[in-house]
C-alpha positions, 0 to 999 in steps of 0.5 A: 478649100477646108484643107487649106484653111486648116493649114493655115491655122496650124501653121499661125498656131506653130508661129505662136508657139515658136514666139512663145518659146522664144519670149520664154527663152529671153526671159530665162536668159535675162533671169541667168544674166541678173544672177550672173551679175550678182555673182562675184565670179571671176569668170563672170567678171572676164566674160562681162568684160569680154562682151563689153569690149565687143558691144562698145564699138557696136553702141559707139557706131550706133550713137555716131548719128544721134551725136552728129544730129546733137551737135548740128542742133547745138550749133544751130542754136548757138548761131540763132543766139548769136544773131540776137547777141549781135543786135543787142551789141549794135544797139549798145554800141549806138547808145555808147557812141552817144554817150562817148559824144556827150562825155567828149563834150563835157570834158572839153567844157570842164577843161575850158572852166578850169582854164577860166577858174585857173584851178589847180589839179590834184596831184595823184596818190601814191600806193602800195600794195600788200597781203593781209597776213594776220586777222584780229577778230574779236567782240571788241575789235575788227583789224587786220594786219598787213605786210606793209610798213614804214619801209614801204613809205606807210605812215599812221592815218593813211586810207586802206583800199581794195578793188571795191572800196574803202577798207579803213586806215592804218593805226599802228605802223612798223618797219615792216607790217601795219595794223588796219583798223576796219570800217566796222571797228567800234573805234572807226570814225569816218567823216562822209558824203551821202547821195547826190546832194552831198549830205554830210555824216559820219560813219560809225562802226559798232563792230556789225556788218553795217556801220551806222550813219549819224550826225546827219542834218535833220532837214536832209532825207537819206534813200536807200541805195544812196552812194556813200563816199568820204568827205575828205573833212578834216583832212584825215582821208581823201575825198571821194573814195567809194565806201558803200550804199545806204541801207535802212537801219533800226528804227529811223537809222541809216546804215551802210552796206561796204562795198568791200567785203571786210570778211574776205580781205586778201590784198590791200592797197595803202594810199599815201595821203598826208594831211594838208594840216600835217604837211603845212605843220612840218613844212613850217618845222622844216622852214624854222629848222633852215632858218635856225641853221643859217643864222649867224652865231653870236660874237663874244667881244673881248674884254681887257 
């Protein structure tokens, strides 16, 4: 019995000794590999590349289960998210159907009222689109140059917009290029309407990123976030062009944050909108010229 116990103890000691040797050998191998990795030797590089080529298929095969499980987990997560999105889309679809029914009812009512009033619809505005080719900015000017002009039907005073809203208006028009004064320019003055009540004001540029709102009636109140759009007062610009939203200014004043980014203009569209006063004067001049052309020439009497 004692002999068996002593044999077991000696066997355990030999196993611990072998384990210690193995651990020491692994540590030594790690130190050697670390030193070799720091050496700039072609042999070491070749051996490292060969080892990587031999080990990469094994590592790739070992990683396949993890990749498979991760892919299925992501697919299941996306399925769960899709169910939530589907419920949300169903709710939005029902809400949109209700709004569609209301819009159709209002459209029918509007058409009926137009027929009763014998209202004349405003003609659709033509436009031409050009690219900004020069940006003239300085302490006293905010304008850009676009590659459209008289050859494309552009005239001075036309409104200029982009996909976000009003940008400015044309001031100097050449054959193939036009200069546009921006909303923020010191010389820009545009009549606007503010908010759902349609409060009249004038958008005044002061070379800052947010033009001022001036000449607001004293008995009217503006609120932050109110929509600002052109009023068409004076017939200079079309009515209803989006300009921006109201933001608080210094003191008790208000300013406008333009929808269009005036510092990042690339393509703009010029609206063909002639002032009614100009159209009327041009028509009167044309009628006067026609009458003068059709009038009979005076005959001279012969004297004997």
